[in-house]
Steps between C-alpha positions, in 0.01 A plus 500: 500500500271377774282767665193522707224758529449737796190701552509860373495678831876486554574538133759768546735342747770464228719790398391690203749611226504880461327626187331814380191438724717402803659824617691627806283677753573694818153549649149345485253704290206352688612559864786752459745301709874498399648171382845354555771537229473242232117483502312454176146548372350235268247662273448208258138419439525137601676592824235754595220263404645222718541734788138607470408130540721470809363809662153399397509215754430762764323778310249271340379412857368852534402556135771766454648583158868576440672790330856623459649156581874539582740200467826571687803276518741586778853365577505158659449492878829518698565555870451864576342565158143602405240281680147508619584733793671736264195502278272569800717800613508653161123466449423648845742793427289578190180500713368159409302287750571127471263212567659157423267224373448263777556168329780608259731778624664540159189707422409823667233773461632856495295810580577864458240777490240366249730248324515122545792289374555128512866391536696180470855447636712181478873473553750219474869449423437532125254781471282759675159558350288798579167564331261789545163584342222747571187316621175664394235388743127487427305803623334349805610725778454866581771724341633612848549140619836336480437127537752244395408178316646316794224637711701757700300828541669825569187651658261394767216262411187687380243601757275208593765229454472255779825414682599138473551297804764228517387196292315241705419139423194465267201370687123455465244293690313413190507158321558563127290353226516604135171622357627694197824537311569702187503335157823366364722735305401409145264643242138438628312246297213747513638850440422731780279797431641854510342831580555813297734749669415824673690827475775368740670309213572556132426135422158361403490226760569592865347203675466124453239258637685164534307179471594387851320797667787747537477847341806706421502876450787728402576773758776763504743315730377139480254254343215446739360148503185426691304180586238506772637667809865473397685775317847447346729776387758405240750785558687641201880486528630768738875551547444633850362161605846354467660199334487135614771360729517233771438756775129411512416723782660813353359445156145430612491776761633760253242397234225514765601854600514618135201323353257422779547701821390843373140393451461348842549566872507311831716220373494196732633144489746585222686183398756415233598157370869473562563290200490148356738294296418585137655610180261793486448656849147559613431820693194499721387751755169533677328733744168619638434864409235769488415622154539881497227547238224287656609480860451118490731252661642244249779251440763583236763266355790610280665246269762468233676197341707497187340717228164547666573856613362610837144375559286647780210286619229673705251292692240566774705299745780240524261210479356621167850506355567142616167375366546665160859394421552188705816620664537407863673799647638284782703278272740717283855450623849450363409169344167587347453355151482775245171355353328632811512849342339398164157642587654843570747488201212431260338833593750682287341331197198737531694795368364448150258694281344443160643659185290735286619578144529867567734431796767352269552804277872586507824310524566218745845350546685220682877494535733220613876481529753258655850361454744224582864560583738211407807435702787259429460195724873475561627856517186700598572739210221671310388270214236718346154639571174378348209745497136496417243774486162538340229762462140418400258781415127520419368824361121529482310754303150627586328299230644167606795491260828405661872467431716242672882477511755296678881573503752255638880541549702206611846345485854559630620852546667599171286275284148580616223403254186705455159374391176675443145399408199720427133453414174698494132434480175545684440428869151384601357401838323159533417619853633742758776262600642408163658672193512337158781614276450439125876452439785440743807325347309410191186353665196608708530471871269547793641622837337497843524855633438705813615815675654524845526831687794682645515860630385725221527239220421151379691206374364303202542119539489274194516121466497306172209257526699259282767477776315586826795488733535854644397856438746768379471857622508813279526861601360794313771716343 
């Protein structure tokens, strides 16, 4: 039978045969709304796991974790039946506020009191799918604030936030010339030096002196990177700053209000790039401000592209920014080549700190999962689902001993195969940027290693020096 593979995200479009873990349901346990007759809840592990992947498309953007995932299958859409409007009315009747995701309205963020829920709704002539999950957001806002990941605040901006004028065209009278750009995002040939931490962090290294003149220091809400008279703030992920969309003005203005405006006053000449043709949108806003702490006038730029996170560049004036990064502020427009932003994108690379042996004590893990749904090429009927998930764990003891384990599950649903490998040994440190393992998969291995900072925690990044292609991130359990 000929078949072809479809990506996991629509894996549950085909009807599911009722079984002990697919049961009739009359109401949603997550939101409390009533459901039409004939609705079913799918509690099978593989269904819930696939739904977590689907919902993760949005929640991963704001670093939210999921709990209580609910997979609901409603009767097929018919005229006058349950639809998106019905769902909205039921949610509002239960006291939920609804914020649709701008670039994909199948997703919505729901808010009620102190709860946040991510939802997914898709209906066609064959099935109606409704997914809910509690979204646990990082603790980055005050408890009394209710700010949605989409950037919609339910309260006034904090005192001191400058009001944003309508975006104007970007302009400067200076002629740009590049005098300094950050180093390329790869392991330095000469490892940077790191400074022992102060009481503000539990990790041994809290600052790094890079060999191109930049110095990075861990702070509570960002990594501060300084070179000469330029300061760069690599902001930690903040759900209130919103998620990317192609509404450049709204996204950039909201992030400015959340991340930047509270520390400045007297905003003038605020401008936002209205977008360029690119797979990964670049968000770029600039303005002249007064620093509330020092009283000095300065030029501030806010930037984000792809996975850089929000980057704030603080310069004495507009000309200093142009001179440092080689970006002619007159030129960005709809047809700007994406390579123009490389000097700013590379700034995110400076969120890295050396690894001391004592910092590793404990368990670090990395999880991956995905699947393919197969559909008959002639009939469109379900032809099976192929899944893959893996979990890799390092557990370090205080004396340098470690245990390593990887578990893999893969195959078609109903005949999934499980594999497992373990090893243990002694971890040593050739330098502050590498870890040598005496035994991984039956042989010694050396990994490049560094920490990056997020709010209240760190991520351990490892790269096998035998196959230096990319780093893999591990979180402490």
